[in-house]
C-alpha positions in Angstrom: 91.1 78.0 104.7 89.3 81.4 103.6 91.2 84.5 104.6 89.9 88.0 104.1 92.4 90.4 103.4 90.9 93.6 105.2 91.9 97.5 104.0 94.1 97.6 107.6 95.9 94.7 106.9 97.1 96.0 103.2 97.5 99.3 105.0 100.0 97.4 107.7 101.7 95.5 104.5 102.3 98.8 102.3 104.0 100.0 105.8 106.1 96.9 106.1 107.2 97.5 102.6 108.0 101.3 102.7 110.2 100.3 105.8 111.7 98.1 103.4 112.1 100.7 100.6 113.7 103.3 103.4 116.1 100.4 104.7 117.6 100.4 101.3 118.5 104.0 101.5 119.9 103.7 104.7 122.3 101.0 103.7 120.3 98.0 104.6 118.8 94.7 103.2 115.4 95.4 101.3 113.2 93.9 104.1 110.7 95.7 106.8 108.2 94.1 109.4 105.4 95.6 111.5 103.9 93.8 114.4 100.7 95.1 115.6 98.3 94.5 119.0 94.8 95.3 118.6 95.0 97.3 115.6 97.8 99.6 117.0 101.5 99.2 115.6 103.8 97.7 118.8 107.0 97.8 116.9 109.0 97.9 113.6 112.0 96.2 112.0 114.1 96.4 109.3 117.1 94.1 108.1 120.1 95.5 109.2 122.5 92.3 108.9 125.2 94.2 107.0 125.0 97.7 109.0 125.4 96.2 112.3 127.3 93.0 111.2 124.8 90.4 112.7 123.4 87.7 110.8 120.3 87.5 113.1 119.3 91.0 112.6 116.6 90.3 110.3 114.0 92.7 110.1 111.2 90.1 111.7 114.0 89.2 114.4 114.5 92.7 115.0 110.7 93.8 115.2 110.0 91.0 117.7 112.9 92.1 120.0 111.3 95.5 119.8 107.9 94.2 120.6 108.7 92.1 123.5 111.0 94.8 124.8 108.0 97.3 124.4 105.4 94.8 126.1 107.6 93.7 128.6 106.8 89.6 127.6 108.4 87.4 125.6 105.2 86.0 124.3 103.3 88.4 121.5 100.4 85.4 121.3 98.1 88.7 120.8 100.2 90.2 118.0 100.0 89.9 114.0 103.2 90.4 111.9 103.4 92.0 108.8 106.6 91.4 106.7 107.6 93.0 103.1 108.5 89.3 102.3 107.8 85.5 103.3 109.7 84.9 106.5 113.2 83.0 106.1 113.3 80.2 108.4 115.2 81.8 111.1 112.6 84.4 111.3 109.7 81.8 110.8 111.0 80.1 113.8 111.6 83.5 115.9 107.8 84.3 115.1 106.6 80.7 116.3 108.7 81.0 119.6 107.1 84.3 120.1 103.6 82.9 119.9 102.7 85.6 117.3 98.7 84.7 116.1 99.2 85.3 112.3 101.5 86.2 109.4 101.0 88.3 106.4 103.5 89.1 104.1 103.9 90.6 100.4 106.7 89.1 98.5 107.2 85.3 98.4 110.4 83.2 98.9 110.8 82.9 95.0 110.9 86.6 94.7 113.6 87.1 97.3 115.6 83.9 95.7 115.4 86.3 92.5 117.1 89.0 93.9 120.1 86.4 95.6 118.2 86.0 99.0 117.6 82.3 98.8 116.6 80.1 101.8 116.4 76.7 99.8 120.0 75.3 100.7 118.6 75.9 104.6 115.3 74.2 104.4 117.4 71.0 102.7 119.9 71.1 105.3 117.2 70.6 107.7 115.5 67.9 106.0 119.2 66.0 105.7 120.4 63.5 108.3 123.3 65.0 110.5 125.9 63.1 109.1 125.2 64.5 105.4 125.0 68.4 106.3 127.2 70.6 105.1 128.0 72.0 108.6 129.2 69.0 110.5 126.7 68.3 113.8 128.5 66.5 116.5 127.3 65.1 119.7 129.5 65.1 122.6 128.8 62.6 125.4 129.3 64.3 128.7 128.2 62.6 131.9 127.2 65.8 133.9 125.7 67.8 130.6 122.1 66.4 131.9 122.3 68.1 135.3 121.5 71.6 134.4 118.5 70.5 132.5 117.5 68.4 135.8 118.0 71.3 137.6 115.8 73.5 135.6 113.0 70.3 135.6 112.7 70.5 139.6 113.0 74.5 139.7 109.5 75.6 141.2 109.7 79.2 140.3 110.4 79.1 136.7 109.0 80.9 134.1 107.6 78.5 131.5 108.1 79.2 128.0 
């Protein structure tokens, strides 16, 4: 697939990288993200895992949260995300769940690994059978567990996602 990177794309990548750099100065991690819709910035985010003690507070996730709040929608299908680094597995999942249409990134996962942000172990863990994973995943049978799924399935006024 041939992709043309525009000057606008480069400008938003630069913005994401500048956010990452500023975030380092403010005590956060070296990651920034920008979400754009129709050429306009909707939201930005920085990695504040250590500053707010939240392991999910990655730049992309924070930007997604802000964009969804501003747009009053949990779907960002008409949006593009620009990240200072290739999204980690958690952020990539969040981007897919949000329905973002395209991802642009600057540094790659190998660049991140070189500064001790290595997600290789997560990719490896996901590929393993449950019984071989480092964190045990234990299925517990409960005869009523399926009830809330049935309740959701039969709900006529639910908001699909």
